[in-house]
N, CA and C atoms as an extended XYZ file, in Angstrom:
462
Properties=species:S:1:pos:R:3:atomname:S:1:resname:S:1:resid:I:1 pbc="F F F"
N       -10.307       -9.476        1.718 N   MET     1
C       -10.817       -7.951        1.611 CA  MET     1
C       -12.055       -7.920        1.165 C   MET     1
N       -12.725       -6.777        1.887 N   ASN     2
C       -14.288       -6.580        1.720 CA  ASN     2
C       -14.378       -5.807        0.440 C   ASN     2
N       -14.946       -6.274       -0.571 N   GLU     3
C       -15.194       -5.610       -1.582 CA  GLU     3
C       -16.313       -4.749       -1.618 C   GLU     3
N       -17.307       -5.087       -0.860 N   GLU     4
C       -18.302       -4.175       -0.855 CA  GLU     4
C       -18.257       -2.878       -0.367 C   GLU     4
N       -17.016       -2.804        0.879 N   ILE     5
C       -16.861       -1.994        1.459 CA  ILE     5
C       -16.147       -1.326        0.478 C   ILE     5
N       -15.222       -1.640       -0.048 N   ILE     6
C       -14.164       -1.207       -1.054 CA  ILE     6
C       -15.039       -0.262       -2.364 C   ILE     6
N       -15.986       -0.828       -2.654 N   SER     7
C       -16.922       -0.347       -3.623 CA  SER     7
C       -17.521        0.765       -3.652 C   SER     7
N       -17.929        1.129       -2.313 N   ARG     8
C       -18.534        1.879       -1.764 CA  ARG     8
C       -18.379        3.268       -1.560 C   ARG     8
N       -19.119        4.334       -1.662 N   ASN     9
C       -18.916        5.659       -1.518 CA  ASN     9
C       -17.422        6.096       -2.073 C   ASN     9
N       -17.789        5.826       -3.406 N   LYS    10
C       -16.353        6.378       -4.568 CA  LYS    10
C       -16.344        7.833       -4.683 C   LYS    10
N       -15.108        8.265       -4.721 N   ASN    11
C       -14.897        9.725       -5.171 CA  ASN    11
C       -13.506        9.535       -5.845 C   ASN    11
N       -13.128       10.715       -5.978 N   ILE    12
C       -11.712       10.922       -6.608 CA  ILE    12
C       -10.610       10.846       -5.960 C   ILE    12
N       -10.571       10.794       -4.619 N   ASN    13
C        -9.683       10.848       -3.670 CA  ASN    13
C        -9.564        9.287       -3.211 C   ASN    13
N       -10.538        8.306       -3.622 N   ARG    14
C       -10.519        6.998       -2.933 CA  ARG    14
C       -10.157        5.993       -4.359 C   ARG    14
N        -9.730        6.580       -5.218 N   GLY    15
C        -9.310        6.013       -6.269 CA  GLY    15
C        -8.195        4.722       -6.294 C   GLY    15
N        -7.530        5.038       -5.248 N   PHE    16
C        -6.431        3.925       -4.638 CA  PHE    16
C        -6.977        2.505       -4.073 C   PHE    16
N        -7.839        2.462       -3.801 N   ARG    17
C        -8.893        1.315       -3.726 CA  ARG    17
C        -9.095        0.350       -4.762 C   ARG    17
N        -8.970        0.803       -6.059 N   LYS    18
C        -9.037       -0.145       -7.056 CA  LYS    18
C        -7.616       -0.815       -7.549 C   LYS    18
N        -6.435       -0.168       -7.070 N   LEU    19
C        -5.103       -0.411       -7.418 CA  LEU    19
C        -4.523       -1.926       -6.726 C   LEU    19
N        -4.212       -2.723       -7.500 N   GLU    20
C        -3.977       -4.357       -7.008 CA  GLU    20
C        -2.758       -4.017       -5.954 C   GLU    20
N        -1.992       -3.244       -6.241 N   VAL    21
C        -0.855       -3.199       -5.049 CA  VAL    21
C        -1.235       -2.450       -3.930 C   VAL    21
N        -2.340       -1.826       -3.797 N   TRP    22
C        -2.890       -1.330       -2.573 CA  TRP    22
C        -3.434       -2.202       -1.756 C   TRP    22
N        -4.496       -3.138       -2.560 N   LYS    23
C        -5.151       -4.257       -1.990 CA  LYS    23
C        -4.270       -5.297       -1.505 C   LYS    23
N        -3.305       -5.768       -2.484 N   GLU    24
C        -2.394       -6.672       -1.803 CA  GLU    24
C        -1.624       -6.426       -0.495 C   GLU    24
N        -1.088       -4.908       -0.434 N   SER    25
C        -0.623       -4.643        0.617 CA  SER    25
C        -1.340       -4.620        1.683 C   SER    25
N        -2.440       -3.902        1.792 N   VAL    26
C        -3.344       -4.331        3.312 CA  VAL    26
C        -3.678       -5.834        3.550 C   VAL    26
N        -3.588       -6.790        2.614 N   GLU    27
C        -3.430       -8.429        2.831 CA  GLU    27
C        -1.756       -8.972        3.263 C   GLU    27
N        -1.095       -8.408        2.895 N   LEU    28
C         0.122       -8.817        3.523 CA  LEU    28
C         0.392       -8.064        5.363 C   LEU    28
N        -0.128       -7.086        4.970 N   PHE    29
C         0.056       -6.175        6.481 CA  PHE    29
C        -0.849       -7.236        7.358 C   PHE    29
N        -2.296       -7.792        7.186 N   ARG    30
C        -3.148       -8.683        7.597 CA  ARG    30
C        -2.206      -10.249        8.067 C   ARG    30
N        -1.337      -10.514        7.216 N   PHE    31
C        -0.829      -11.928        7.218 CA  PHE    31
C        -0.025      -11.702        8.011 C   PHE    31
N         1.092      -10.463        8.111 N   VAL    32
C         2.114      -10.307        9.118 CA  VAL    32
C         1.570      -10.494       10.293 C   VAL    32
N         0.318       -9.249       10.432 N   LYS    33
C        -0.217       -9.149       12.025 CA  LYS    33
C        -0.424      -10.147       12.438 C   LYS    33
N        -0.915      -11.209       11.998 N   LYS    34
C        -1.573      -12.264       12.454 CA  LYS    34
C        -0.423      -13.040       13.307 C   LYS    34
N         0.708      -13.093       12.302 N   LYS    35
C         1.837      -13.960       12.776 CA  LYS    35
C         2.584      -13.294       13.861 C   LYS    35
N         2.516      -12.014       13.867 N   ILE    36
C         3.474      -11.394       14.775 CA  ILE    36
C         2.835      -11.323       16.367 C   ILE    36
N         1.606      -11.207       16.207 N   ASP    37
C         0.617      -11.257       17.350 CA  ASP    37
C         0.911      -12.833       18.158 C   ASP    37
N         0.942      -13.773       17.345 N   LEU    38
C         1.279      -14.983       18.027 CA  LEU    38
C         2.355      -15.246       18.455 C   LEU    38
N         3.482      -14.453       18.467 N   LEU    39
C         4.798      -14.480       19.126 CA  LEU    39
C         5.001      -13.441       20.086 C   LEU    39
N         4.725      -14.786       21.128 N   THR    40
C         4.491      -13.886       22.654 CA  THR    40
C         6.007      -13.868       23.056 C   THR    40
N         6.891      -14.375       22.769 N   LYS    41
C         8.381      -13.937       23.404 CA  LYS    41
C         8.985      -12.819       22.629 C   LYS    41
N         8.468      -12.564       21.614 N   LEU    42
C         9.147      -10.947       21.055 CA  LEU    42
C         8.526       -9.894       21.856 C   LEU    42
N         9.871       -8.873       21.853 N   ASN    43
C         9.319       -7.983       22.778 CA  ASN    43
C         8.430       -7.032       21.834 C   ASN    43
N         7.694       -5.722       22.893 N   SER    44
C         7.001       -4.987       22.130 CA  SER    44
C         7.281       -4.001       21.246 C   SER    44
N         8.716       -3.364       21.347 N   LYS    45
C         9.249       -2.698       20.523 CA  LYS    45
C         9.632       -3.375       19.146 C   LYS    45
N         9.881       -4.435       18.748 N   ILE    46
C        10.205       -4.946       17.796 CA  ILE    46
C         8.857       -5.309       17.010 C   ILE    46
N         7.964       -5.751       17.662 N   LYS    47
C         6.697       -5.940       17.260 CA  LYS    47
C         5.991       -5.188       16.561 C   LYS    47
N         6.093       -3.795       17.418 N   SER    48
C         5.970       -2.182       16.737 CA  SER    48
C         6.445       -1.947       15.619 C   SER    48
N         7.785       -2.026       15.406 N   GLN    49
C         8.865       -1.728       14.128 CA  GLN    49
C         8.105       -2.652       12.705 C   GLN    49
N         7.770       -4.104       13.288 N   VAL    50
C         7.477       -4.906       12.052 CA  VAL    50
C         6.323       -4.298       11.727 C   VAL    50
N         5.286       -4.317       12.843 N   GLU    51
C         4.184       -3.880       12.186 CA  GLU    51
C         3.883       -2.552       11.685 C   GLU    51
N         4.628       -1.479       12.075 N   SER    52
C         4.823        0.027       11.439 CA  SER    52
C         5.170       -0.335       10.027 C   SER    52
N         6.445       -0.962        9.987 N   SER    53
C         6.988       -1.051        8.423 CA  SER    53
C         5.921       -1.636        7.154 C   SER    53
N         5.268       -2.728        7.772 N   ILE    54
C         4.235       -3.277        6.843 CA  ILE    54
C         3.307       -2.332        6.432 C   ILE    54
N         2.668       -1.944        7.683 N   PHE    55
C         1.410       -0.749        7.705 CA  PHE    55
C         1.612        0.267        6.807 C   PHE    55
N         3.081        0.775        6.727 N   GLY    56
C         3.305        2.073        6.028 CA  GLY    56
C         3.306        1.439        4.723 C   GLY    56
N         3.162        0.689        3.971 N   VAL    57
C         3.244        0.313        2.875 CA  VAL    57
C         1.835        0.630        1.792 C   VAL    57
N         0.884        0.216        2.489 N   SER    58
C        -0.320        0.490        1.830 CA  SER    58
C        -0.807        1.924        1.921 C   SER    58
N        -0.092        2.616        3.047 N   SER    59
C        -0.597        3.880        3.549 CA  SER    59
C         0.434        4.771        2.682 C   SER    59
N         1.378        4.423        2.583 N   ASN    60
C         1.971        5.410        1.300 CA  ASN    60
C         1.665        5.124        0.207 C   ASN    60
N         1.209        4.175       -0.647 N   ILE    61
C         0.462        3.931       -1.530 CA  ILE    61
C        -0.652        4.740       -1.571 C   ILE    61
N        -1.571        4.910       -0.643 N   ALA    62
C        -2.923        5.683       -0.597 CA  ALA    62
C        -2.552        7.105       -0.835 C   ALA    62
N        -1.488        7.484       -0.268 N   GLU    63
C        -1.444        8.803        0.286 CA  GLU    63
C        -0.549        9.495       -1.508 C   GLU    63
N         0.455        8.551       -2.297 N   GLY    64
C         0.924        9.256       -3.238 CA  GLY    64
C        -0.260        9.049       -4.252 C   GLY    64
N        -1.256        8.216       -4.230 N   TYR    65
C        -2.552        8.202       -5.209 CA  TYR    65
C        -3.355        9.731       -4.665 C   TYR    65
N        -3.486       10.229       -3.480 N   CYS    66
C        -4.286       10.712       -3.452 CA  CYS    66
C        -3.555       12.661       -3.486 C   CYS    66
N        -2.281       12.480       -3.545 N   ARG    67
C        -1.793       13.727       -3.952 CA  ARG    67
C        -2.009       14.184       -5.110 C   ARG    67
N        -2.400       13.528       -6.320 N   ARG    68
C        -3.006       13.732       -7.647 CA  ARG    68
C        -1.843       14.340       -8.248 C   ARG    68
N        -0.913       13.713       -7.976 N   HIS    69
C         0.453       14.314       -9.290 CA  HIS    69
C         1.385       12.910       -9.428 C   HIS    69
N         1.806       12.901      -10.880 N   LEU    70
C         2.573       11.435      -10.958 CA  LEU    70
C         4.073       11.481      -10.292 C   LEU    70
N         4.655       12.483       -9.671 N   ARG    71
C         5.788       12.868       -9.092 CA  ARG    71
C         5.916       12.546       -7.699 C   ARG    71
N         4.429       13.127       -7.462 N   GLU    72
C         4.260       12.599       -5.682 CA  GLU    72
C         4.023       11.373       -5.874 C   GLU    72
N         2.971       10.338       -6.525 N   SER    73
C         2.681        8.996       -6.524 CA  SER    73
C         3.799        8.406       -6.464 C   SER    73
N         4.840        8.781       -7.294 N   ILE    74
C         6.133        8.160       -7.877 CA  ILE    74
C         6.876        7.979       -6.304 C   ILE    74
N         7.266        9.291       -6.006 N   ARG    75
C         8.108        9.013       -4.841 CA  ARG    75
C         7.163        8.396       -3.669 C   ARG    75
N         6.182        8.354       -3.103 N   PHE    76
C         5.183        7.724       -2.301 CA  PHE    76
C         5.041        6.192       -2.475 C   PHE    76
N         5.401        5.709       -3.620 N   ASN    77
C         5.490        4.489       -4.036 CA  ASN    77
C         6.713        3.593       -3.786 C   ASN    77
N         7.588        4.924       -4.073 N   ASN    78
C         9.121        4.384       -3.580 CA  ASN    78
C         9.643        4.187       -2.452 C   ASN    78
N         8.843        5.019       -1.514 N   ILE    79
C         8.492        5.250        0.018 CA  ILE    79
C         8.164        3.830        0.363 C   ILE    79
N         7.080        3.367       -0.179 N   ALA    80
C         6.460        1.992       -0.049 CA  ALA    80
C         7.505        0.587       -0.077 C   ALA    80
N         7.922        1.039       -1.292 N   LEU    81
C         9.551       -0.081       -1.500 CA  LEU    81
C         9.925        0.066       -0.292 C   LEU    81
N        10.283        0.981        0.060 N   ALA    82
C        11.658        0.929        1.276 CA  ALA    82
C        11.094        0.644        2.147 C   ALA    82
N         9.742        0.512        2.608 N   SER    83
C         8.954        0.022        3.529 CA  SER    83
C         8.955       -1.534        3.633 C   SER    83
N         8.520       -1.942        2.514 N   LEU    84
C         8.616       -3.207        2.099 CA  LEU    84
C         9.880       -3.642        2.027 C   LEU    84
N        11.244       -3.462        1.830 N   GLY    85
C        12.274       -3.604        2.283 CA  GLY    85
C        12.468       -4.089        3.587 C   GLY    85
N        12.081       -2.780        4.327 N   GLU    86
C        12.645       -2.756        5.877 CA  GLU    86
C        11.852       -3.723        6.326 C   GLU    86
N        10.433       -4.166        6.024 N   ASN    87
C         9.814       -4.930        6.629 CA  ASN    87
C        10.788       -6.859        6.150 C   ASN    87
N        10.827       -6.901        5.332 N   TYR    88
C        11.652       -8.062        4.906 CA  TYR    88
C        12.973       -8.461        5.294 C   TYR    88
N        13.715       -7.179        5.818 N   SER    89
C        14.917       -7.679        6.634 CA  SER    89
C        14.385       -7.787        7.929 C   SER    89
N        13.265       -7.335        8.698 N   GLN    90
C        12.964       -7.787        9.771 CA  GLN    90
C        12.338       -8.888        9.896 C   GLN    90
N        11.875       -9.232        9.175 N   ILE    91
C        11.060      -10.658        8.774 CA  ILE    91
C        12.608      -11.827        8.698 C   ILE    91
N        13.145      -11.491        7.812 N   TYR    92
C        14.169      -12.657        7.428 CA  TYR    92
C        14.820      -12.458        8.928 C   TYR    92
N        15.168      -11.529        9.437 N   THR    93
C        15.884      -11.272       10.759 CA  THR    93
C        15.345      -12.438       11.717 C   THR    93
N        14.171      -12.162       11.764 N   LEU    94
C        13.564      -13.212       12.701 CA  LEU    94
C        13.590      -14.810       12.046 C   LEU    94
N        13.153      -14.621       11.032 N   PHE    95
C        13.477      -15.932       10.854 CA  PHE    95
C        14.795      -16.782       11.199 C   PHE    95
N        16.034      -16.150       10.492 N   ASN    96
C        17.436      -16.228       10.744 CA  ASN    96
C        17.653      -16.362       12.516 C   ASN    96
N        17.082      -15.709       12.841 N   SER    97
C        16.891      -16.107       14.699 CA  SER    97
C        16.109      -17.034       15.237 C   SER    97
N        15.662      -17.944       14.481 N   GLU    98
C        14.471      -19.158       14.591 CA  GLU    98
C        13.559      -18.785       15.378 C   GLU    98
N        13.074      -17.382       15.160 N   ILE    99
C        11.745      -17.124       15.880 CA  ILE    99
C        10.380      -17.098       15.179 C   ILE    99
N        10.813      -17.210       13.379 N   ILE   100
C         9.634      -17.289       12.882 CA  ILE   100
C        10.008      -18.847       12.008 C   ILE   100
N         9.058      -19.783       11.766 N   ASP   101
C         9.283      -21.129       10.950 CA  ASP   101
C         9.544      -20.710        9.952 C   ASP   101
N        10.016      -21.766        9.316 N   LYS   102
C        10.347      -21.540        7.402 CA  LYS   102
C         9.193      -21.662        6.932 C   LYS   102
N         8.132      -22.617        7.048 N   ASN   103
C         6.924      -22.364        6.448 CA  ASN   103
C         6.601      -21.135        6.527 C   ASN   103
N         6.327      -20.594        7.680 N   TRP   104
C         5.324      -19.211        7.265 CA  TRP   104
C         6.433      -18.128        6.735 C   TRP   104
N         7.862      -18.521        7.339 N   PHE   105
C         8.448      -17.376        6.176 CA  PHE   105
C         8.478      -17.622        4.553 C   PHE   105
N         8.501      -18.643        3.994 N   ASP   106
C         8.304      -18.904        2.656 CA  ASP   106
C         6.993      -18.537        2.242 C   ASP   106
N         5.699      -18.646        2.970 N   GLU   107
C         4.637      -18.045        2.365 CA  GLU   107
C         4.601      -16.567        2.557 C   GLU   107
N         5.471      -16.044        3.680 N   TYR   108
C         5.423      -14.251        3.507 CA  TYR   108
C         6.465      -14.001        2.364 C   TYR   108
N         7.607      -14.799        2.087 N   ASP   109
C         8.368      -14.353        1.020 CA  ASP   109
C         7.927      -14.496       -0.574 C   ASP   109
N         6.768      -15.415       -0.541 N   LYS   110
C         6.214      -15.468       -1.803 CA  LYS   110
C         5.303      -14.170       -2.152 C   LYS   110
N         4.626      -13.695       -0.756 N   LEU   111
C         3.690      -12.630       -1.019 CA  LEU   111
C         4.320      -11.446       -1.017 C   LEU   111
N         5.603      -11.536       -0.329 N   HIS   112
C         5.979      -10.264       -0.329 CA  HIS   112
C         6.825       -9.883       -1.775 C   HIS   112
N         7.277      -10.756       -2.240 N   TYR   113
C         8.164      -10.914       -3.443 CA  TYR   113
C         7.082      -10.566       -4.795 C   TYR   113
N         5.647      -10.967       -4.869 N   SER   114
C         4.693      -10.593       -5.441 CA  SER   114
C         4.498       -8.973       -5.697 C   SER   114
N         4.198       -8.738       -4.616 N   LEU   115
C         3.979       -7.447       -3.869 CA  LEU   115
C         5.118       -6.425       -4.497 C   LEU   115
N         6.046       -6.821       -4.074 N   GLU   116
C         7.458       -5.867       -4.450 CA  GLU   116
C         7.741       -6.105       -5.946 C   GLU   116
N         7.052       -6.832       -6.891 N   ASN   117
C         7.235       -6.929       -8.245 CA  ASN   117
C         6.070       -5.779       -8.998 C   ASN   117
N         5.130       -6.244       -8.138 N   LYS   118
C         3.806       -5.355       -8.820 CA  LYS   118
C         4.049       -3.809       -8.497 C   LYS   118
N         4.400       -3.483       -7.493 N   ILE   119
C         4.750       -2.140       -6.958 CA  ILE   119
C         6.167       -1.409       -8.064 C   ILE   119
N         6.978       -2.302       -8.328 N   ILE   120
C         8.107       -1.890       -9.009 CA  ILE   120
C         7.423       -1.614      -10.387 C   ILE   120
N         6.759       -2.476      -11.035 N   SER   121
C         5.974       -2.317      -12.272 CA  SER   121
C         5.412       -1.242      -12.316 C   SER   121
N         4.483       -0.795      -11.418 N   TYR   122
C         3.774        0.474      -11.099 CA  TYR   122
C         4.481        1.641      -11.214 C   TYR   122
N         5.701        1.607      -10.541 N   VAL   123
C         6.512        2.946      -10.735 CA  VAL   123
C         7.046        2.803      -12.151 C   VAL   123
N         7.300        1.861      -12.257 N   LYS   124
C         7.724        1.807      -14.044 CA  LYS   124
C         6.989        2.133      -14.953 C   LYS   124
N         5.929        2.020      -14.925 N   GLN   125
C         4.543        2.642      -15.253 CA  GLN   125
C         4.155        4.009      -15.583 C   GLN   125
N         4.537        4.482      -14.138 N   GLN   126
C         4.380        5.909      -13.910 CA  GLN   126
C         5.137        6.427      -14.421 C   GLN   126
N         6.448        6.011      -14.452 N   ILE   127
C         7.751        6.848      -14.911 CA  ILE   127
C         7.425        7.208      -16.465 C   ILE   127
N         7.032        5.921      -16.810 N   LYS   128
C         6.815        6.099      -18.433 CA  LYS   128
C         5.846        6.956      -18.795 C   LYS   128
N         4.624        7.218      -17.973 N   MET   129
C         3.895        8.243      -18.258 CA  MET   129
C         4.308        9.435      -18.069 C   MET   129
N         5.049        9.522      -17.007 N   MET   130
C         5.464       11.136      -16.814 CA  MET   130
C         6.570       11.511      -18.015 C   MET   130
N         7.574       10.431      -18.560 N   LYS   131
C         8.021       10.939      -19.619 CA  LYS   131
C         7.160       10.967      -20.936 C   LYS   131
N         6.216       10.128      -20.998 N   ASP   132
C         5.478       10.537      -21.914 CA  ASP   132
C         4.389       12.000      -21.836 C   ASP   132
N         4.752       12.749      -20.986 N   ASP   133
C         4.053       13.826      -20.566 CA  ASP   133
C         2.370       13.329      -20.201 C   ASP   133
N         2.274       12.302      -19.616 N   VAL   134
C         0.687       11.830      -19.585 CA  VAL   134
C         0.254       12.545      -17.926 C   VAL   134
N        -0.561       13.258      -18.141 N   GLN   135
C        -0.908       13.946      -16.665 CA  GLN   135
C        -1.922       13.550      -16.038 C   GLN   135
N        -1.860       13.317      -14.813 N   TRP   136
C        -2.400       13.067      -13.759 CA  TRP   136
C        -3.935       13.748      -13.989 C   TRP   136
N        -5.270       12.847      -13.827 N   LYS   137
C        -6.537       13.806      -13.756 CA  LYS   137
C        -6.785       14.327      -12.632 C   LYS   137
N        -6.347       15.742      -12.551 N   ASP   138
C        -6.268       16.173      -11.338 CA  ASP   138
C        -7.823       16.931      -11.091 C   ASP   138
N        -8.790       17.000      -12.128 N   ASP   139
C        -9.859       17.890      -11.479 CA  ASP   139
C       -10.588       17.536      -10.396 C   ASP   139
N       -11.665       18.053      -10.403 N   TYR   140
C       -12.624       17.661       -8.757 CA  TYR   140
C       -14.008       17.805       -9.437 C   TYR   140
N       -13.796       17.915      -10.957 N   LEU   141
C       -15.833       18.027      -10.840 CA  LEU   141
C       -15.951       16.638      -11.440 C   LEU   141
N       -17.026       16.931      -10.854 N   ILE   142
C       -17.908       15.137      -10.672 CA  ILE   142
C       -19.255       15.615      -12.054 C   ILE   142
N       -18.695       15.292      -13.128 N   LYS   143
C       -19.713       15.584      -14.348 CA  LYS   143
C       -20.809       14.772      -14.304 C   LYS   143
N       -20.217       13.522      -14.119 N   GLU   144
C       -21.188       12.527      -14.090 CA  GLU   144
C       -22.384       12.445      -13.331 C   GLU   144
N       -22.210       13.316      -12.246 N   LEU   145
C       -23.487       13.427      -11.150 CA  LEU   145
C       -24.204       14.409      -11.308 C   LEU   145
N       -23.960       15.251      -12.293 N   ASN   146
C       -24.513       16.460      -12.721 CA  ASN   146
C       -25.309       17.419      -11.391 C   ASN   146
N       -24.202       17.400      -10.330 N   ILE   147
C       -24.589       18.566       -9.270 CA  ILE   147
C       -24.274       19.706       -9.837 C   ILE   147
N       -25.255       20.715       -8.933 N   LYS   148
C       -25.180       22.190       -9.513 CA  LYS   148
C       -24.732       22.488       -7.833 C   LYS   148
N       -23.789       23.279       -7.904 N   TYR   149
C       -23.532       24.063       -6.535 CA  TYR   149
C       -23.935       25.460       -6.697 C   TYR   149
N       -24.324       25.955       -5.487 N   SER   150
C       -24.856       27.378       -5.273 CA  SER   150
C       -24.295       27.821       -3.904 C   SER   150
N       -24.627       29.025       -3.707 N   ALA   151
C       -23.990       29.944       -2.829 CA  ALA   151
C       -24.966       29.184       -1.329 C   ALA   151
N       -26.418       29.281       -1.964 N   LYS   152
C       -27.369       28.848       -0.836 CA  LYS   152
C       -27.240       27.732       -0.604 C   LYS   152
N       -26.694       26.497       -1.200 N   SER   153
C       -26.998       25.240       -0.788 CA  SER   153
C       -26.216       25.009        0.651 C   SER   153
N       -26.633       24.069        1.692 N   GLY   154
C       -25.931       23.611        2.523 CA  GLY   154
C       -26.307       22.477        3.186 C   GLY   154
């Protein structure tokens, strides 16, 4: 993870980059992509499905965050969990078919399980916040920068 890139150009819409679940999902994609690219006997349709399901995890976490509403964030985090489950099923099937070796599968399973539990905890925390009527900070005012807008600025 390139922290220099992650920490630059901050704004209210890019806050998801601070989330551990987003960072781990990006790293899990990287891990899976490297292995899938090495599997020369695997047809392109299956490769595409495996990559798409794992790619969807970080994408949905980011999209849910950027919706700026707890209900939407919970919804998209649950979609991320569904994509994670889909990916597990695909990878397990490849392992069970002896296309992926046990050592690689065990490492994947460890990373997957960690991310899965973190997303579950994150969703539980968000549900508690919603029940406690905690509101998402959805204003787009950038007070700390003290920017003045005018009709003439361009």
